[in-house]
C-alpha positions as CSV (number, residue, x, y, z in Angstrom):
1,X,85.9,121.5,114.1
2,X,86.1,122.0,117.8
3,X,88.4,122.6,120.8
4,X,87.3,120.2,123.5
5,X,88.1,119.9,127.2
6,X,88.5,116.2,127.9
7,X,89.2,115.4,131.5
8,X,92.6,116.9,132.2
9,X,93.6,117.9,128.7
10,X,92.4,120.0,125.8
11,X,92.0,118.4,122.4
12,X,91.4,120.0,119.0
13,X,89.6,118.3,116.1
14,X,91.9,118.2,113.1
15,X,90.5,115.8,110.6
16,X,86.9,114.5,110.3
17,X,86.2,110.9,109.5
18,X,85.7,111.4,105.7
19,X,89.1,113.0,105.4
20,X,90.8,110.2,107.4
21,X,89.1,107.5,105.2
22,X,90.3,109.2,102.0
23,X,93.8,109.5,103.4
24,X,94.1,105.8,104.3
25,X,92.6,104.7,101.0
26,X,95.2,106.9,99.3
27,X,98.0,105.5,101.5
28,X,97.0,101.8,101.0
29,X,96.7,102.4,97.2
30,X,100.2,103.9,97.2
31,X,101.6,100.9,99.1
32,X,99.9,98.4,96.7
33,X,101.1,100.4,93.7
34,X,104.6,100.4,95.0
35,X,104.7,96.7,95.5
36,X,103.0,95.8,92.3
37,X,105.1,98.3,90.3
38,X,108.3,97.0,91.8
39,X,107.4,93.5,90.8
40,X,106.9,94.7,87.2
41,X,110.0,96.9,87.2
42,X,112.8,94.4,87.6
43,X,113.1,90.6,87.5
44,X,114.9,90.6,90.9
45,X,111.7,92.0,92.4
46,X,109.3,89.8,90.5
47,X,108.7,87.6,93.6
48,X,106.5,90.4,94.9
49,X,104.0,89.5,92.2
50,X,103.0,86.5,94.4
51,X,101.3,89.0,96.7
52,X,98.8,89.6,93.9
53,X,98.4,86.1,92.6
54,X,101.1,86.0,90.0
55,X,102.6,88.1,87.2
56,X,99.4,88.3,85.0
57,X,97.3,89.4,87.9
58,X,99.8,91.9,89.0
59,X,100.0,93.5,85.5
60,X,96.2,93.6,85.2
61,X,95.7,95.0,88.7
62,X,98.4,97.6,88.8
63,X,96.7,100.2,86.5
64,X,93.4,99.8,88.2
65,X,95.1,100.6,91.6
66,X,96.3,103.7,89.9
67,X,92.7,104.7,89.1
68,X,91.7,104.1,92.7
69,X,94.6,106.3,93.8
70,X,93.7,109.1,91.4
71,X,90.0,109.1,92.5
72,X,90.8,108.9,96.2
73,X,93.5,111.7,96.0
74,X,91.1,113.9,93.9
75,X,88.7,113.8,96.8
76,X,91.5,114.5,99.3
77,X,92.7,117.3,97.1
78,X,89.3,119.0,97.2
79,X,89.1,118.6,101.0
80,X,92.6,120.0,101.6
81,X,93.6,122.4,98.8
82,X,92.2,125.6,100.4
83,X,94.7,125.1,103.3
84,X,97.7,124.5,101.0
85,X,98.0,127.7,99.1
86,X,101.5,129.2,99.6
87,X,101.6,132.3,101.8
88,X,104.4,134.7,102.9
89,X,104.6,133.1,106.3
90,X,105.4,129.8,104.7
91,X,108.5,131.3,103.1
92,X,109.5,132.7,106.5
93,X,108.9,129.2,108.1
94,X,111.1,127.5,105.5
95,X,113.9,129.9,106.2
96,X,113.9,128.5,109.8
97,X,114.0,124.8,108.7
98,X,117.1,124.4,110.8
99,X,115.2,125.4,113.9
100,X,112.5,122.9,113.0
101,X,115.1,120.0,112.8
102,X,116.8,121.1,116.0
103,X,113.5,121.4,117.9
104,X,113.8,125.2,118.5
105,X,110.3,125.9,117.3
106,X,110.0,129.0,119.5
107,X,111.9,130.8,116.7
108,X,109.3,130.0,114.1
109,X,106.5,132.3,112.9
110,X,103.0,131.3,113.7
111,X,101.5,129.2,110.9
112,X,98.1,127.9,109.9
113,X,96.9,124.3,109.4
114,X,99.9,123.3,107.4
115,X,103.5,124.4,107.4
116,X,105.6,125.1,104.3
117,X,107.1,121.6,104.2
118,X,103.7,120.0,104.4
119,X,102.5,122.2,101.5
120,X,105.5,121.2,99.4
121,X,104.7,117.5,100.0
122,X,101.0,118.1,99.1
123,X,101.8,119.8,95.7
124,X,104.6,117.4,94.9
125,X,102.1,114.5,95.4
126,X,99.5,116.2,93.3
127,X,102.0,116.7,90.4
128,X,103.5,113.2,90.7
129,X,100.1,111.5,90.8
130,X,99.0,113.3,87.6
131,X,102.3,112.4,85.9
132,X,102.0,108.8,87.0
133,X,98.4,108.5,85.8
134,X,99.1,110.2,82.4
135,X,102.2,108.1,81.7
136,X,100.3,105.0,83.0
137,X,97.6,105.6,80.4
138,X,100.4,105.7,77.7
139,X,101.6,102.2,78.8
140,X,98.3,100.6,79.6
141,X,98.5,98.4,76.5
142,X,95.2,96.5,77.1
143,X,93.1,99.6,76.6
144,X,95.4,102.3,75.0
145,X,98.1,100.2,73.2
146,X,97.0,101.5,69.8
147,X,96.7,105.1,70.8
148,X,100.5,105.7,71.2
149,X,103.5,105.0,69.1
150,X,106.3,102.7,70.3
151,X,108.5,105.8,70.9
152,X,105.9,107.5,73.0
153,X,105.4,104.3,75.0
154,X,109.1,104.0,75.7
155,X,109.2,107.6,76.8
156,X,106.1,107.0,79.0
157,X,107.9,104.0,80.7
158,X,110.9,106.2,81.5
159,X,108.9,109.1,82.9
160,X,106.6,106.7,84.8
161,X,109.6,105.0,86.5
162,X,111.3,108.3,87.4
163,X,108.0,109.7,88.8
164,X,107.5,106.5,90.8
165,X,110.9,106.8,92.4
166,X,110.2,110.5,93.2
167,X,106.9,109.6,94.7
168,X,108.5,106.9,96.9
169,X,110.9,109.5,98.2
170,X,108.1,112.0,98.9
171,X,106.1,109.3,100.7
172,X,109.1,108.3,102.8
173,X,109.6,111.9,103.9
174,X,105.9,112.2,104.7
175,X,105.9,109.1,106.8
176,X,109.2,110.1,108.6
177,X,107.8,113.5,109.5
178,X,104.6,111.9,110.8
179,X,106.6,109.9,113.3
180,X,109.3,112.5,113.9
181,X,106.8,115.1,115.2
182,X,105.4,113.5,118.3
183,X,101.6,113.5,118.4
184,X,101.1,113.9,114.6
185,X,99.9,110.3,114.0
186,X,96.9,110.9,116.3
187,X,95.6,113.4,113.8
188,X,95.0,110.7,111.1
189,X,94.2,107.9,113.5
190,X,91.9,109.6,116.1
191,X,91.1,112.7,114.1
192,X,92.3,115.0,116.9
193,X,95.4,116.4,118.5
194,X,96.2,117.9,121.9
195,X,95.9,121.5,122.5
196,X,99.6,121.6,123.3
197,X,100.5,120.1,120.0
198,X,98.4,122.6,118.1
199,X,99.8,125.5,120.1
200,X,103.4,124.4,119.4
201,X,103.2,123.5,115.8
202,X,100.2,125.3,114.2
203,X,99.4,128.2,116.5
204,X,97.7,130.4,113.9
205,X,95.3,127.5,113.1
206,X,94.6,127.0,116.8
207,X,93.7,130.6,117.2
208,X,91.4,130.5,114.2
209,X,89.6,127.4,115.6
210,X,89.2,129.1,119.0
211,X,87.7,132.2,117.4
212,X,85.2,130.1,115.4
213,X,83.0,129.2,118.3
214,X,84.5,126.1,119.0
215,X,84.9,125.5,122.7
216,X,82.9,122.4,123.2
217,X,82.4,121.3,126.7
218,X,80.2,118.3,126.0
219,X,83.0,115.9,126.8
220,X,84.2,117.9,129.8
221,X,84.0,116.1,133.2
222,X,80.9,117.0,135.1
223,X,81.4,119.8,137.6
224,X,81.0,118.8,141.2
225,X,78.2,120.6,143.0
226,X,79.2,122.9,145.7
227,X,78.5,121.3,149.0
228,X,78.0,123.7,151.9
229,X,78.4,123.0,155.5
230,X,75.7,120.9,157.2
231,X,73.1,122.9,159.0
């Protein structure tokens, strides 16, 4: 990580390339799972199966997309979990959620890399992906059809559908927050944010980055030599 001076602004490295790649693999997997799952969920949405080459292909591909999601998110979890443990300041931040929504962030306590809402989204996604994968195994008839009773499979279908709806809502909140907080999308597209963004939204994290030796002037504009008067 580094704090950089780039021309007339300061930027802060937020996500290295490996984290961004895992994030987008996870995101694309979720989108494909939502589309294929919707096609299998209700006849009115079956037309979505044409995106995957028909109903048979959709049914075969859907669980394997779930495997990709689990693997990708597992790597993402390892990369991010140490920043997502709940702390006392997160409780204080959540108590000021009204100030967050109204833009009065000067009333908020200083926080680290993630705020309380982001941590809740992280742990909800972790829980829901585990539930979706476990129930997906129960209803993956091709490989596990003989491992569960009909009653267990029916129960698995219900929980899988409910968890999928909950996941969709969490993802919608996550996407909305990414666009609502101006400058956030740059973190996962360019890997960096402006110093002003970091100071306003994650001041404690910015202070930590600055303490770690991380003023990097390699991208700073070259200093002009002092030119004295002609002799």
